[in-house]
C-alpha positions as CSV (number, residue, x, y, z in Angstrom):
1,M,108.7,-79.1,-1.5
2,R,105.2,-78.0,-2.6
3,Q,104.6,-78.8,-6.3
4,P,103.0,-76.0,-8.4
5,S,99.5,-76.7,-9.6
6,L,99.2,-77.7,-13.2
7,A,95.5,-76.5,-13.5
8,P,95.1,-73.2,-15.3
9,R,93.8,-70.3,-13.2
10,A,90.2,-69.6,-14.1
11,P,90.6,-65.8,-14.4
12,D,93.4,-66.2,-17.0
13,A,91.5,-68.8,-18.9
14,R,88.5,-66.6,-19.1
15,R,90.5,-63.6,-20.2
16,R,92.1,-65.7,-23.0
17,T,88.6,-67.0,-24.1
18,L,87.3,-63.4,-24.2
19,T,90.3,-62.2,-26.2
20,I,89.9,-65.0,-28.8
21,A,86.2,-64.2,-29.1
22,A,86.9,-60.5,-29.6
23,C,89.5,-61.3,-32.3
24,L,87.0,-63.5,-34.1
25,L,84.2,-61.0,-34.2
26,P,85.6,-58.8,-36.9
27,L,86.3,-61.9,-39.0
28,T,82.8,-63.2,-38.6
29,S,81.4,-59.8,-39.5
30,A,83.6,-59.6,-42.6
31,L,82.5,-63.1,-43.7
32,T,78.9,-62.1,-43.3
33,A,79.4,-58.8,-45.2
34,C,81.0,-60.8,-48.1
35,K,78.0,-63.1,-48.5
36,P,77.0,-62.7,-52.1
37,S,73.7,-61.0,-52.9
38,P,71.2,-62.7,-55.2
39,T,71.8,-62.1,-58.9
40,F,68.5,-61.5,-60.7
41,H,67.6,-61.5,-64.4
42,G,65.0,-58.8,-63.8
43,I,65.5,-55.1,-63.0
44,D,66.3,-54.6,-59.3
45,L,63.7,-52.4,-57.6
46,S,65.0,-52.9,-54.0
47,L,65.6,-49.1,-53.5
48,V,62.4,-47.7,-55.1
49,S,59.7,-46.2,-52.9
50,Y,56.8,-46.4,-55.3
51,A,54.4,-49.4,-55.9
52,S,53.9,-49.7,-52.2
53,D,50.2,-50.6,-52.1
54,F,46.9,-50.6,-54.0
55,A,43.2,-50.7,-53.1
56,L,41.3,-52.6,-55.8
57,Q,38.3,-54.8,-56.3
58,G,38.9,-58.4,-57.2
59,S,37.1,-60.5,-59.8
60,D,36.4,-62.9,-56.9
61,G,34.0,-60.3,-55.5
62,R,36.2,-59.1,-52.7
63,P,38.3,-55.9,-52.1
64,H,42.0,-56.4,-52.1
65,R,45.2,-54.7,-50.9
66,L,48.8,-55.7,-51.4
67,A,49.0,-56.7,-47.7
68,D,46.3,-59.4,-48.4
69,F,49.1,-61.4,-50.1
70,R,51.8,-61.0,-47.5
71,G,53.8,-64.2,-47.2
72,K,53.7,-64.9,-50.9
73,V,55.8,-63.7,-53.8
74,V,53.4,-61.6,-56.0
75,M,53.6,-60.6,-59.6
76,V,51.5,-57.7,-60.8
77,F,50.8,-57.0,-64.4
78,F,48.7,-54.1,-65.9
79,G,46.8,-54.8,-69.1
80,F,43.3,-55.4,-70.6
81,T,41.4,-58.4,-71.7
82,Q,41.1,-57.4,-75.4
83,C,44.8,-57.0,-75.7
84,P,45.9,-58.8,-78.9
85,D,49.4,-59.8,-78.0
86,V,51.3,-58.3,-75.1
87,C,48.9,-59.3,-72.3
88,P,48.3,-62.9,-73.5
89,T,52.1,-63.3,-73.8
90,A,52.8,-62.0,-70.3
91,L,50.1,-64.1,-68.7
92,S,51.1,-67.2,-70.7
93,R,54.6,-66.8,-69.4
94,A,53.3,-66.3,-65.8
95,A,51.4,-69.5,-66.2
96,A,54.5,-71.3,-67.3
97,V,56.4,-69.9,-64.4
98,H,53.7,-71.1,-62.0
99,Q,54.1,-74.6,-63.4
100,M,57.9,-74.5,-63.3
101,L,57.8,-73.7,-59.6
102,G,56.3,-77.0,-58.6
103,E,55.6,-77.2,-54.9
104,D,56.6,-73.6,-54.5
105,A,53.7,-72.4,-56.8
106,K,51.4,-72.3,-53.8
107,D,53.4,-69.3,-52.6
108,F,53.3,-67.4,-55.9
109,Q,50.4,-65.2,-56.8
110,V,49.8,-63.5,-60.1
111,L,47.5,-60.4,-60.2
112,F,46.2,-58.9,-63.4
113,V,45.1,-55.2,-63.1
114,T,42.9,-54.0,-65.9
115,I,43.5,-50.6,-67.4
116,D,40.2,-50.8,-69.2
117,P,37.5,-50.9,-66.5
118,E,34.8,-49.7,-68.9
119,R,34.9,-53.1,-70.6
120,D,36.7,-55.4,-68.2
121,T,34.0,-56.2,-65.7
122,A,34.5,-58.7,-62.8
123,P,33.0,-61.7,-64.8
124,V,35.1,-60.8,-67.9
125,L,38.3,-60.6,-65.7
126,A,37.5,-63.8,-63.9
127,A,37.0,-65.8,-67.2
128,Y,40.1,-64.2,-68.7
129,T,42.5,-64.9,-65.9
130,A,41.2,-68.4,-65.3
131,A,41.9,-69.2,-68.9
132,F,45.6,-68.9,-68.1
133,D,45.6,-70.3,-64.6
134,P,42.8,-70.8,-62.0
135,S,45.0,-69.2,-59.3
136,F,45.4,-65.9,-61.1
137,L,43.3,-63.0,-59.9
138,G,41.9,-60.1,-61.8
139,L,41.7,-56.7,-60.2
140,Y,39.9,-53.5,-61.2
141,S,38.6,-50.1,-60.1
142,D,36.7,-47.2,-61.6
143,L,38.4,-44.8,-64.0
144,E,39.7,-42.6,-61.2
145,G,40.9,-45.5,-59.1
146,T,42.6,-47.1,-62.2
147,A,44.5,-43.8,-62.9
148,A,45.6,-43.6,-59.2
149,V,47.0,-47.1,-59.0
150,A,48.7,-46.8,-62.4
151,K,50.4,-43.6,-61.2
152,E,51.5,-45.4,-58.0
153,F,53.1,-48.2,-60.0
154,K,54.5,-45.8,-62.7
155,V,52.5,-47.6,-65.4
156,Y,51.7,-45.8,-68.6
157,Y,48.4,-46.4,-70.4
158,G,46.1,-44.6,-72.8
159,K,43.2,-45.1,-75.2
160,V,44.0,-45.5,-78.9
161,P,41.0,-45.0,-81.3
162,T,40.4,-47.8,-83.8
163,G,37.5,-46.9,-86.1
164,S,34.3,-47.0,-84.0
165,S,36.0,-48.6,-81.0
166,Y,39.4,-48.3,-79.3
167,T,42.3,-50.3,-78.0
168,M,44.8,-49.5,-75.2
169,D,48.5,-48.7,-75.3
170,H,50.3,-49.5,-72.1
171,S,53.5,-50.4,-70.3
172,T,54.8,-54.0,-70.5
173,L,56.7,-54.5,-67.3
174,S,55.5,-56.8,-64.6
175,T,56.3,-55.9,-60.9
176,V,57.4,-58.7,-58.5
177,F,57.0,-58.3,-54.7
178,D,58.8,-60.3,-52.1
179,R,57.0,-62.1,-49.2
180,Q,57.1,-58.9,-47.1
181,G,55.2,-57.0,-49.7
182,K,58.3,-55.0,-50.9
183,A,58.7,-54.3,-54.7
184,R,61.9,-56.2,-55.7
185,L,61.9,-56.7,-59.4
186,A,60.6,-55.4,-62.7
187,I,60.2,-58.2,-65.2
188,K,60.9,-57.2,-68.8
189,H,58.5,-58.4,-71.5
190,E,61.3,-60.2,-73.4
191,M,62.5,-62.3,-70.5
192,S,62.0,-66.1,-70.7
193,A,59.8,-68.1,-68.4
194,A,62.8,-69.9,-67.1
195,D,64.6,-66.7,-66.1
196,V,61.5,-65.4,-64.4
197,A,61.0,-68.6,-62.5
198,E,64.6,-68.5,-61.3
199,D,64.1,-64.9,-60.0
200,V,60.9,-65.8,-58.3
201,R,62.4,-69.0,-56.7
202,Q,65.2,-66.9,-55.3
203,L,62.7,-64.5,-53.7
204,L,60.7,-67.4,-52.3
205,H,63.7,-68.9,-50.6
206,A,65.4,-65.7,-49.5
């Protein structure tokens, strides 16, 4: 009597494999969908459409756009060099963040945009930013260009007379961009350097 073959028939085996794969696809998709999103200390800007670009002159003597820093996580802060407290505090915190990042610091760029171009010339900006960290870059424009970039970033600023001179009132948030140049976070003035460093590190390793 002829014995039946014990080897599985190829078409049936292939059908079973395809069926199992088809059953696993929804499970794989579900697991991917359930992957937790990063939790940030800063304000999430992922859905905003403003702060998409700028065209400014750098204290290094070169023109700059946001795309020049693609591949890095970028923090942008608007202020002025004669600011008595808010700006030095923000840049000191940024310098501490830069130090906390260790080896990752090479991919973190801080940009300081002046809202006082009448007094903040390129040499003044270069000396000011270097006092906090040599890697920080000052950016500026004329009065019209400054107003345009502040509007794009939704930054408030204005002159406040003080006797024979003036000071500047301005917003205190810093804007952080991911490696692709997309605005991702608004950093509040009261946030600690440790919390900011944690947020930046998440974007660096996203």
